[in-house]
N, C-alpha and C positions, 0 to 999 in steps of 0.2 A: 383321379383328382388332379386339379390344376391349382396354381397359385391364386391369390385373391382375385375374385372375378369382378371386373369393373362393370357397374350397372348404370353409369352416367348416360350412355347413349340410349338405353331403354327408358330412363327417366325423361330425357328430352323427347323421345318419340311418344311416350304416354302423355306428356304435357301438350304436344301438338294435337294429339287425338282429342283431348279435352276441349281445347280451343275450337276445333272444328265442330265438335258436338254442340257447343254453345252457339256457334254461328248458325248451325242447322236448325236451331229452335229448342234445344234442351234448356230447362230451367236449372238443372243441376246435373253433374256427371262425375263419374270416377272411372279411372282406368287402372287395371291391375295386370302385372306380368308375374306369373308363377314360374320360377326358375328351377330347373332340375338338371343335375349332372350325376351320372352313376357309372360305376364299373364293377363287375362282379365275376367271380369264378366259382364253378361247382365241380366237385370231384367225387368219384366213387371207386373204392377198391384200388386206390393208387393211380387212377387215370383221370385226366381232365375230361369232363363230360360236356361242359358248356362254358363259354366266356361271353360276356355281354358288355357293351358300352353304349351309353345313350346320353344325349343332351337335348334339352328343349327349353324354349321360352314361349309360354302360352299367354297370349293377350286376351283380356276380357274388358269390354266397355259396358258400363251400366249408365243409362240415362233416365232422367226423370222429367216428365212433362206434366206439370200439376201433380196429381196423385196417381198418374199412370207411369209405369216403369217398364223398361225392356232392357235386355242384355244380349250381347252378341260376343262370340269368341272368334279368334283367328290366330294363325301362326305368323311368325315374322315374314315380312315381305308383302303384306297386304296393303291395299290402297287405303290410306288413312281417311281421305275425304269420303270415299264410297262407304266405308264401314260406319263412320259417324252418321252419315245421312240415312243409312239403312236402319241403324239403331233408333234414331229419332222417329222415323216413319213407323217403325214397329210400336214404339211407345204410344204414339198418337191414337192407335187403334186398339190398344190393350185395355182391359177392364181396369177400373180404378182400384187401388189398394191403399186404404187409408192408413196402413201401418208402414208402408214402404217409405224409407227416407235415408238420407245420409246422417252421419253423426253430427251433432251440434258443433259449431265452430269452437265453442268454449271447451269442448271435451278433447279436441285434437292435441296430439303430442307434438308440439312445435319444437321441443327439444327432448332427447331421450338418451339413455346411457348406452355405452358400449358394453355389451354383455359377454364379449370374448367368445363368440359362438363359432368362429371360423378358424380351422386349422389348415394352413396352406401346404402342409406336408404332401409331397409328391409320393404316391404309392403306386408302383408299377403293377402290371398284370402278373409279372413273375413273382413279386412279393406276395400278392394275394394268393397265387397258386401255391407257393411254399407254405403259407399259413394254413390253407385248407388241407393240404396233404399232411402237415404236421399234426393238425387236430385229429384227423381220421386215424393216422398211425398211432397216436397216443391212446385213442379210444380202443382200437383193435388190440392193443398190447395188454389191456386189462384182462386178467384171467376170467373166462366165462363168456366173454363177448365172442359171438360167432359170425357176425356179418355186419355190413354197413349199409345204411340207407343213404349215405352221402354226407359230404361236408361242403361248406362254402365260406367265402370271404368276400367282403365288399368295401368299397370306398365311394363316397359321393357327397353331394351338397344340394341343398334346396333353399329357396328363399323367396322373397316377395319384393316387388316394386309397386308402390302405390302413389298415385297422383289424383287429387280431387279438385273439383271446380271451386271449392271454398278455401283453398290455401294450403292444403297439406301436400307434401312431397317427401317421400322417404323410401329407403330400401335397406334390406339386410340379407345376409346369407348365413347359413349354419351348415357345418360339415357333419359327416356321419361315417363311422367306420364300424364294421361288424365281422364276427366270425361265429360259425355254428357247426354242429355235427350231430348226427342222429345215428344210433347203432342198435343192434339186435343181440339179445342173449337167448340161449336155449335153442331147442330144435323142434321141428314139426309143429304140432298144435300147441306146444308149450313155449312158443317164442314170445318174448317180451321186447318192447321198444322203448327207448328213452333218448333224451337229447340234452344238450347244454349249449349256451350261447353267451355272447357278450356284445354290447353295442355302446359306443362312446362317441362324443364329439371330437375328441383329440386322439390321434393315433397312438401316441405314447402311453395313453392311459388304458388302452385296450388290454384285457387279460391276455397272457401268453397263450398262444394257440394250443400248446401241449397241455396246459392246465385245463383248458376248456374240454379237450378230448378226454383227458383222464377223468374229469368229473362226470362226463356223459357215460363213460364206461362203468364207473363205479355205481352210478345211479341205476343203470339197467340191470346190472348183475344182482343187485339187491332185490329186484322184482321177480326173480326166477321162482317158479313153483308157488304161485299165489294160492290162497285159500278163499273160500266164501265164508262169511260169518252169518250167524242167525239174525233174522229180522228182529229189530229192537226199537223201542221208542225211548225218548229222553236220553239220547246218546250225545256226549260231548265230542264235537268234531273239531280237529285242529287243521287249519289251512297252512300249508307251506307258503313262504312269502310269494312264490311264483303264483300260487292260486289266490292268495290274499289280494294281490294287485287287481285281479279280475273282480273280486268282491267289492273293492273300493270303486271300480269302474261302474258297478251297479248303483252305488250311492251317487256317483257323478251323473248317471243317466236320470236318476230320480229327481235330482235338483237342477236339471237343465231347464231353463226358462221356456225353450221351444216345446218340450214335453208338457210342461205345466200349462202353456197356452193352448195346446191341443187337447188337454185333459187326458193325456196318456201316461201320467205319472201317479203312482199310488201315494205320493207325498204332496200332491198339488194343493191340498187344503191345510198343510201343516206348518206354514211359516210362523216362526216365533214359538213353536212347540217343541217338546223333546222328541227327537226321532232316533237318537243314538243313546247308548248307555251313558249315564252320568260320568263325567270325567274325560270323555273322548272328544277329540278335536279333529276336524278335517280342514286342512289349509290348502290354498291354491296361490301360487306365486309365479308370475310370468317373468320376474326380473332377477332370478337367480343367475349369478355369473357362471357361465358354462353349464347351465341347467339343460337337461335333455329336451325340455319343451319350452324353453324360454323364448321370448320375443320382445323387442323394444317397443312395439306397438302392435295393435291387433289388425284384423283385416279391414277395418274402417279408419285406421289412423289414430285410434284412441290408445293412450298409454294405460295399461292395467296396473294395479297395485296388489301387494300381498293382501289376501283376504282370509279370514277365518270363516269358512262357509258354515261349519257347524261347530259351535263352541260349548263345551261342557254338555254335549249331547243335544243342544238346542239349535234348530235350523235358523240361520241368520240371513242367508242370501240365496238367490238363484244365480246360475250363470246366464248373463244377459248380453245380447248385442243391442244395437240401437232400436231396430224395428221390433224385436221381441220384447224389449223393455217397454216400448210405447204401447204394445198390445196389452201388457200387464200393468200399465200405469206407473212404470219405474224407469229410472235413468239407466243407461248402459253402465256396465262395470268393466268394459274393455275386454270382453271375452268373445268378440266376434271373429269368426274364422271364414275365410273365403273358400268356398267349395264350388269351383267352376265360376258361374256367374251369380251365385247366391252367397248370402252371409248368414251363418248360423252360430249360435253360442256353443262354446265347448270349454273344457278345463285346460289349464296349462300344466305347470308342475304341481300335480295334485298329490297330497299325502294324508294318510291316516297316521296321525302322530303317535309315536311309540309309547308303550308303558314303561314300567321300571323293573320288570321281571325278565330274566333270561328265558329263551325258549326252552331250555332244558328244565328249568324250575317250573315253567308253565305246564309242560307235559307231565312232570312229576306230580304236580298238584292235582291233576284231574283223575289219577288212578287208572281207570280203564276208559278207552275211547278209540277214535279213529283218526289217523293222521293222513290227510289227503295230499297226494302229489300230482294228481291229474284228474280233470273233469271231462266228461264226455257229453255231447249234446247241448242243446240250447233251451232247456226247459225252464225259462225264467219269464214270467208274465209281468211286465213293468206297469200294467194297469192295475192289477190286483196284488202284486207282490208275491204270488205263488212261485215257489222255487222247488224244482225237482230235477236232479242231474245224476247221470251215471258217474261213478267215481272209482278210482284205484288209489292204493296207498299202503299203509301199514297199520296193524292193530297195536294199540297201546294197552299194555297190561302191567298193572302195579307200577305205573309211572314210567315205564320203559317201552321204547319202540321195539316190537318183536317181529312177527312174521308178515310177509306181504299179503295184501288183500286185493281182490278184483271182483268184477261182476256184481257190484252192489250199487244201490241208489240212495242218495241222501236227499231229504226233503224237509221243507218247513215253509214259512212265509218270511219274506225279507223284513217285514215290519217287526216280527218277533226276533229274527236274527240280529237286526241292528241293535236291539235292546239287550242282547246277551253276549256281546263281543268283549273279549278280554285280549288286548294286544301285548305282545312281548316287546323287547327293547332292541331287536336286531334289524332295524330298518336300513334299507339300501337306497339312498336317494339318487343313484345314478340313472334311474328310470323315470320316464315322464309321469308315471303313476307309481307311487312308492307306498309300501306297506310292510310292516313286520309280520312275523308269525302271529296268527290269531287263533283263539279258541272260541267256539260258539256252542253254548249249552243248549240242550233240549231239542236236538234234531231227531228226526226219524230216519232209521237206516233199514232199507229193505234188502235182505240177503236171501239165504236159502230157506 
């Protein structure tokens, strides 16, 4: 990491690129610089295996000639005039796209808040090495842990510079620090693997490396000597918060405007209807101070606001960029994300809001069921909602977590799962997608 990174020179260069594109014949244009700085160390069994350091400033220019659009990318040091002329020439021979457009000027964020996303703390390679070694050492010290898959620590920053032909100019940077470890327990064919990690915007808020290692060791030891359980229908399945975050990601995918426009979402015809259990809310807020996925403006220069995407179980909004919104006949809600030379909608700080019951009481209330700590495979069909995934975890018996379970499959349909979710109150909002422990009734479990 380095101290605060000055983007003024890149803003100037992007502005010059816009001017040249307009002179070359573009009707509209925008220039983006995606900034990245990273440093990482990986270790295994007390020895450094790899160290990496990287920096990049990747330029993209997008030009519009009528309803025709073209994009080009380049690294620093390119010839501005040549790039602008090439982009316009490409646009003139491109097919028309009636939905391609810049954000309306009235939607642009001409002022935006400081979200305190950048930590200028200098973190040396030696400090990262010490953290990775400490995490692994603490994990290996847990009784029953027999080997290490490795540990790592990282520091970096990423951000965006955006200049448009209709008056927007802005930039921001966000820092990121992380530490992780993966270890093995058991021997031979009975080996089990698990991990733990933490990731924060501010270095001082990162969990102690030894705590991360200890948690990883304790998690894997609990998984030794798993059993299979009999096949059963109508099983209540409890998702650990780590797994619940992925479940909320499925909700986000289903209400993404791009998927709706492509007709690849099973919720595409459900706007204004109940899609989650009554009482449940899904929120998305890009303006949380020090939020993991916060941003002062989106990839088109639009300032997003906190939105209740699903309120009391009823679907209120899609995630929209300008072009996706135009395709659906709706205005953008500031969720556009630059991906290379394209803009697609995505969530920011997304959360399934918690319930009012502790995870212990939630588990106690279901009697018998299955507590999932890891999912395997990608058996989720977002067009139909069909859901079938391999799972490992622990059997719940008489309201208590008992023995480890592996080699089972859980299945249902996301439409049904969404209507049967009960959240606990243990949400951790330090992740870009946040969710508490959740219980889902009525799933099928395929075992022995």
